[in-house]
C-alpha positions in Angstrom: 96.9 87.8 89.2 95.0 90.9 90.3 92.9 91.0 93.5 90.4 93.9 93.8 89.3 94.4 97.3 86.4 96.9 97.3 84.5 95.6 100.3 84.0 97.7 103.4 85.1 96.1 106.6 84.9 97.0 110.3 87.7 98.2 112.4 88.6 100.9 114.8 91.1 102.8 112.6 91.8 103.1 108.8 95.0 101.0 109.2 93.1 98.2 110.9 90.4 98.2 108.1 92.9 98.2 105.4 94.9 95.4 107.0 91.9 93.4 107.5 90.7 93.6 103.8 94.3 93.0 102.5 94.7 90.0 104.7 91.3 88.7 103.7 92.2 89.0 100.1 95.6 87.3 100.6 93.8 84.3 102.2 92.4 83.4 98.8 95.7 83.0 97.0 98.9 81.0 97.3 101.6 83.6 97.8 104.3 81.0 97.3 103.4 81.0 93.6 104.4 84.7 93.1 107.7 86.7 93.3 106.2 90.1 94.3 103.1 91.5 95.8 102.0 94.9 94.5 99.9 96.7 97.2 98.1 99.7 95.6 95.5 102.1 97.0 92.3 102.4 95.0 92.8 106.1 94.1 96.2 105.5 92.6 97.2 105.3 88.9 100.6 103.5 87.9 102.6 104.7 85.1 103.4 102.2 82.2 107.0 101.8 83.5 106.3 101.7 87.3 107.0 97.9 87.7 109.9 97.7 85.2 111.8 100.6 86.9 111.0 99.9 90.5 111.9 96.2 90.3 115.4 97.0 89.1 117.9 95.6 91.7 115.2 93.2 93.0 114.5 95.0 96.3 112.7 93.3 99.1 110.4 96.4 99.4 110.2 99.2 97.0 108.2 102.3 98.1 107.4 103.7 101.5 104.4 103.3 103.5 102.0 105.1 101.3 99.9 104.6 98.1 101.8 101.9 96.2 104.5 99.5 97.4 106.2 96.3 95.9 106.8 93.6 98.4 109.0 90.6 97.6 107.0 87.5 98.7 109.8 85.3 100.2 110.7 87.8 103.0 107.1 88.7 103.4 106.3 85.0 104.1 109.3 84.6 106.3 109.0 87.9 108.4 105.2 88.4 108.3 103.8 84.9 107.8 102.3 86.3 104.5 100.1 88.8 106.5 99.9 92.4 107.1 100.1 93.5 110.7 96.5 93.6 112.0 96.9 97.2 113.4 99.4 98.7 110.8 99.3 97.7 107.1 102.2 99.5 105.5 104.4 101.3 108.1 104.9 98.3 110.2 105.8 96.2 107.1 108.5 98.6 106.0 110.1 99.0 109.5 110.0 95.1 110.0 111.8 94.7 106.7 114.3 97.4 107.7 114.9 95.9 111.1 115.7 92.5 109.6 118.3 94.0 107.2 116.2 93.6 104.0 116.7 95.8 100.9 114.5 98.7 101.0 114.4 101.0 97.9 112.8 104.3 97.1 110.5 104.4 94.1 112.2 105.6 91.0 108.7 106.0 89.3 106.1 107.5 91.5 102.4 106.6 91.5 99.9 109.3 90.5 97.6 110.0 93.4 94.1 111.1 92.5 92.7 112.2 95.8 93.5 115.6 97.2 95.8 115.8 100.2 96.8 118.7 102.3 100.5 118.5 101.6 100.0 118.4 97.8 97.6 121.6 98.0 100.5 123.6 99.5 98.0 124.8 102.1 99.1 124.2 105.8 95.6 124.4 107.0 93.7 122.4 104.4 92.2 119.2 105.6 91.7 116.4 103.1 88.0 115.6 102.4 88.7 111.8 103.0 90.3 112.3 106.5 88.6 113.1 109.7 90.1 114.5 112.9 90.0 110.9 114.2 92.2 109.7 111.3 94.9 112.1 112.5 94.4 111.1 116.2 94.7 107.5 115.3 97.7 108.2 113.3 99.5 109.7 116.4 98.6 106.5 118.4 100.1 104.4 115.7 103.3 106.6 115.8 103.6 105.7 119.5 103.2 102.0 118.8 105.7 102.2 116.0 108.2 103.8 118.3 108.5 107.3 116.8 110.4 109.8 119.0 108.7 113.0 120.1 110.5 115.5 117.8 109.5 113.5 114.7 105.8 113.6 115.9 105.8 117.3 116.8 107.5 118.1 113.6 104.7 116.4 111.6 102.6 119.6 112.2 104.8 121.5 109.8 103.0 119.6 106.9 99.4 120.3 107.9 97.8 121.9 110.9 95.7 118.7 111.3 98.7 116.8 112.4 98.3 118.5 115.9 95.6 115.9 116.4 98.3 113.2 115.8 100.3 114.8 118.6 97.3 114.4 121.0 96.8 110.7 119.8 100.5 110.2 120.6 100.2 111.8 124.0 97.2 109.7 124.8 99.0 106.5 123.9 102.0 107.5 125.9 100.0 108.3 129.0 98.1 105.1 128.7 101.4 103.3 128.0 99.8 101.4 125.1 101.6 98.3 124.0 104.2 99.1 121.3 105.0 96.9 118.3 108.2 94.8 118.2 109.8 97.2 115.8 109.5 100.2 118.2 113.0 100.1 119.7 114.6 99.8 116.2 112.4 102.8 114.9 113.2 105.0 117.9 116.9 104.3 117.7 116.9 105.0 113.9 115.1 108.2 114.2 117.3 109.4 117.0 120.4 108.7 115.0 119.0 110.7 112.1 118.3 113.6 114.5 121.7 113.6 115.9 123.1 113.8 112.4 121.4 117.3 112.1 123.4 118.8 114.9 
């Protein structure tokens, strides 16, 4: 079954709007009837062997938090009650699955991303046309809620200048002590462990 969700919805951030439309779409189907959920951005093309190669080993999640991910339905129902987090559609899902010891797999076959993105242009200053300053600011606030440690947030500026606004968003959320997600401690400890391995 294919669900196309083109409708514009209201929400303060991109993640909230995406989550809202995904959950609305999922409310029209019986997830229990399916083994996997394929969540794909509208500006992505999948190669003919995307599913076959990425489903090898039957992962609980295949793919990171961007563009296209395969999610096994049974843990999605158990851990997420069959819904994406209302304030973080992809990142929260990946970290929740990791925290609970699920099998996370990187994609063997990558999706083709049609839109321009700063990182893919090789230009540190380039700002993608589809992203505003508020997009990056909200991204920083989401990093706080997810439990990202400070060096990770500061380091994101090496990819594009515009991530400086993510740092400001992170600091704003830190100063206001915004409520963190239930995966925050897990994410923070995981990132600190990875940092310590570098030294």
